[in-house]
N, C-alpha and C positions, 0 to 999 in steps of 0.2 A: 503494501500500499504505501503510495506517494502522497505527500503532504505538502501544500503550499503554506508558507506562512507568510503574511502579508502586514507590514507595519507601517501605516500611513502617518507623515507628520504633516506638518502646515504645508508644506513645499517639497517633501520629499516622500520616496516610497522605498523602503527597504524591503527584500524578500528573501527567501531560501525555500529551495525545494530539498525535501528529506526523505529518504526512503526508508520508512519505519521500520522495515524488516531487520536493518542493522543500525539505524539512527545515523545513516552515513548522509551527509549533506553533499547532494550531487550538484547543485549551483547556488550560486547567491550573488547578491548584488544592491546597487544602490541608484535610483533616479533622484537626481538632486536638481534644485531650482526649477521644480513643476511651476508653469504659468510664466516663465521667463524665456526671452529669445534664447539665452545661452543654457537652457536646459541640457542635461546629458546623462547617460547611464553608464554606470562601471558593472560590468557583468563579469563574474569569475567563475572559472571552471578548472578543475584539476591543477590549481595553483597558478594559472595563467589569467590576466587579467585584460578584459577587453574594453575600451572606452570609445563610445559613440556620442557625439554630438547631434541631437536631435530635438529641437523645439517642440514642446506639448504644453496644450492649454491647461488640462486637468487632470485628476489622478486616475480618470478611465483611458484617456489616451496614453497614460504613462503605463499603465497595468497592460493596455494592448501591446506596446512595446516590449516589454518584460515578456510576456507569453509567445511572442515572436521569437525572442532569444531562446527560450527556453526549448522551441521546436526548431530552430535553424540547422541546417544540415551541417554548418561548419562549427557553431560555437554551442549548439543545443544538446540536451541531455536526455530528451525524450522525443517520439516519433510523432505524436500528435497529443492533442489536449485532453483525449480520453484516459491519458494515464496518471492525471491529476485526479486522485479519488476525493479529496476533500482540502478545505481551506479553513486556515485558521488567522482571526485577526486579532491584533494587539489594540485596546481600548484603554486610554489613559483615565479616564473617569466613569465609573458605575453608580456613583450615588452610595444610597444605604441599601439599594434593592438587591445588587449582586453580590453574593458572598462566594462565588466560584463560577468558573466558566459554564458558558451554555449556548447551546445551539442557537444559531441565527434564524429568529422569528419575527413577524411583524411586529409582535409585542416587546419585542427585544429592542429592536431598532427604534422604537418610540420611546422607550427608556431611556436610551441612550442619547436621543434628541433631547428630551426634557432637561437633561443635566449639562447640555452646551454651556449654559453660563457660567458654570464650575471647570470647565476646561476648553475655553473659547477657541484656542488655536487647534487643537488634536482632536476632539469629538468630531466635529464636522468633517475632518479629512479622513476620519476613520469610516465614516457612514459614505464619504465618497467611494473609498476603497471597497465596501460592501456592496455597493449599488453596482459598480464597475465590474465586480466579480458576478453578481447575479446575471448581468447582462452579458457578459464574455463566456461565462462559464455555467448556462443555466443547468439547472438540475443536479449541480453538484453540492453536496451537503456542506455547510460553514458553520463554525464556531466562534464565540467572541470570547477573549480572555482579558481579565480585568487588571489593570495596575493597582487597584484599590481593594481588591477582593482580599489579598493576604492580610489587610490590616484591620479586616472587620471583626478580628478577635481581640482588639482591643477594648478595655474596660471603659465604661462611660466615663469615669473620671481622667482618663488619658485623652478623650475625645472632645469632650465639651469646653466649650469657651466660657470666660468668666463674663458675659454680656447678658442683657435680659433674656429669659430662658424661652420666651415665645418665639425669638429669632431662629431657636433650633426647632421648636415643635412646629411653626408654621412656615419657615424659610429654609429649615434644613441646614442652616449654618453651624458646622461641626468641623473638626479635623477629619479628614479622609485618607491622607496619605498618597503617595504615589510610589512608583518603582517596584512594587510588590512584586511581580514575577520575577525580577532580579533578586530581590531579597530573599524570596523563596528559594531560587535556585542555589544561592550561595549557601543557604542554612541546611539545604538537603545535601550539597556537595562536601560541606566540611564535615558533617555526619557521616559520609561515606569514608573520608579520608580519616578521620580518628577513631571510627568505629564504635562513636557514640550517640546517642540520640538524646541525651539529657544536658546539652551546652548551653551556655549562656553568651551570647553572640552579640556585639555590637558591629553590624556591617555598615560599613562607608561605601555607597554607590557615587562614585565622584566622575563626574564627566561635565558636558556643558549645562546638564541637568545634575543636580546632585541633592541627596538625602542619606539622611542616618536611620537606621533601624535598631530597635533593641528586640532581640529575638531569644525566646526562652522556650527550650525543648521542642524547637519547629516552629513556634507560635510567635507572631507579632504581640508584643506588648506596648510599644508606643514606636513613634517614627516623627521627624522632623518636618515634613511637607502636612500642610495642613488642609484648610476648605481648598485650595487649589496648588499647582507646582510650584507657585511663587514664594511660598513660606519656607522658613527652616534656614540653613546654612546658605552663604552668599554663592551665587552660581557664575557662569559664563557672562550672563546678560542680566539675569535676575537679582534682585536686592537680597531676597530672604528676608528673615524677621528685622522689623526695624519699630521705633516709637510710632505708634499710629498717629501722633499728631504732626508728623513729619508729613503725613500726606494731606492733611487739611492746611497745616501751615503753606505749602508748596501749591496747593490749589487757590488760596487765596492770594498768595503773593504773585504768582504767575498766572493767574486766572484759567488755570487748568480745567477741563471738562473730566468727567471721570474716564473716558476712553484714553485721553492725552495723560493722564496720570498713571493708567495702566499701560501706556506705552513706555513712558518713563522708567517704570519698576520692573516691567518685564523684558524690555529690549535694549535700555540704554544705560543700566545698573551694573550690579556685579564688578567681575573682574574690568570689563571694558568700561564701566563708568568711574572706577578709581585709577586706572593705569591711563586710559585714554588712548590706550594701543590697539587693543584687539579684543575679541572675545575667544581667540584661540589662545590658550595657555602656553602653546610652544613658542608662540611670538613674545608673549610677556616674560617667560622664563629666559628668551634669547636677550630682551631688553635689559633685565635683571642683572644678568651676567656682566653686561657692558657698564653696570653703575646706575642706570635709570632708577631714580627716586622713587617716582609713581609705579613704576613695574614692582619694585621691591615691597612697596607699601602695599599694594595690591595683594600680592604672593604672601606676605608675612599676616597683614590682617586675616586674610581666608583662613589660614592655617590656625590661627590663634582661635578664631571662633570656633573651626571644626574641633580642635582639641576640647575646647569648653563643653561643646555639645556632645563629645563622646563620653565627658565625665556626666553629664545629664542623663544619658542613657544608662549609664552604670547605676543611677540610682534607682531608675525605672525596672532594673532586673536584680537588683541586689549584688552588684558586682558582674564582672565576665570573666570568662575563662578565655574566649578569643576577640580579637579586635580584626575585622578583616576588609581587603580593599577590593572593591570591584567597579567596573565602569571604564571607560577610555583612560582616565586621568587615574583614577584608583590602580589600574593594572599595569600602566606604563610610567607613570608620574615619579621617577626614583627621588627627585628633591621635594615633591609635594608630600609624599609620605614621610620622607624624613623630617621635614620642617613639623608635620602634626607628631609624631611619635616621641620625638626628642621631649616635646612638653608634658610628655603623660608619664614620666616617671615617677611622680607622686601617686599614680594609679598601680604602680608595681610592673610598668613597661621597661624591659632593658632592651633598647633598639641596637640592632646589628649592621652597620654600615655597608659591610662587604656583603653580607648575604641579601641586602637591599638594592645591590646593584643588577637588577634584572627588569625586564619589561615582558608582561604578559605571559609570566609562568606561574604555575600553582608553587608556591612556596613559603615557608616560614622565615618571617625577617626579623626576629628577636632572638636573642641569646638562649642557651639550654637552660639557665637558671631564673629567665624571666617569670615572675609571676604570672602575668597575664600574657598570652602569646598574640604575636601579629601574624598575621597570613594574606598573602595575595592570593585570591579566587578569583579568575576572570569568569565573568558570568556569561551565562547562555539563556537568554531569553527565548530565542526561537526554538530551542529543544522543549522547553517548560509548555510552551504554546502547541507544538507539535504532537507532544505527547497527550495533553487534555483534547485536542483534534482528533486523534486516533481512538482514544477512549470513548469520545461520545459519539463518533460516526461509525465505527468500524461496524456494527450491525445493519448501516443504513447502506453501506456500498456494496453495489452488486458484485 
């Protein structure tokens, strides 16, 4: 059985075709800058990368090109689309309704649409991907996997905000979290590595979007993202948590509308806002090494805040056995991990600089006598989605 995993961002479409017999990734890729005249697709097969510039207006057009690549005589991996047995979609926000992956139905699509205000950049794109698949792959069963689902095990004391209670009961204002598929994968994988299912973990999913998750015995106890993916630790272009009066002050001072204020906090803040350089941490690291003071400040401030939030997660689960790093920066950011872990000696962390000098490998990066271990665990959200897709559709596939 071959499963296509689709992950639609606001202007991108990532995909993997996975053979569930052996969980082999047959092909994968990313369509970037969808809606732009310079949009392009990067298609990877057997270690080879094929980049094609092809402008597309929307996600359905991008998906059509993806399917063409998968069936192409030269770079494809299947003869025709009938070999795709099922499709799994990643959904950022499922609200309170979805506690696990479900089959795509009209009701499910309606519920995803209802929480668009909580993920205005991500949920519309995901729905566009679903509709594109319905048109291009008719009668192929599909499922939706939610980044918020893993966090539904949080107790009410962890997700309620200290604002008038009716805003929760009437408007569903509460902490939901994100990156749950990744946090879940890391928890499962570390349990496999250690042979233990009773672990207390603080996972740091660090990328352009970033969040921490306190995990006890495989379940989420708390997380840093909140009502939306804007909350928590600072990110590439997102502010993370801040004094709420900053929002009202800036709106009054500059006359910002709510949408304009959201633009500032979501797209102009974080590492980009402080450094003034880029949202790409590789660019900021380069400038920092050359002595750029704002680049240094952006990186040091971010690491300081992350270290503080790790300590906060320790409180949530009564200490931790492991601090794990996942996501593009968590897995590859040698300097980022060092900046964070060297501030956590007070929690029993003994950082191993030599062991940390790796990128994208599963590896312990603390000394043997460290009270709390730190581990790099490259995430794999796609295989988690594929497994759920297989589980929910295997009896529906002819």
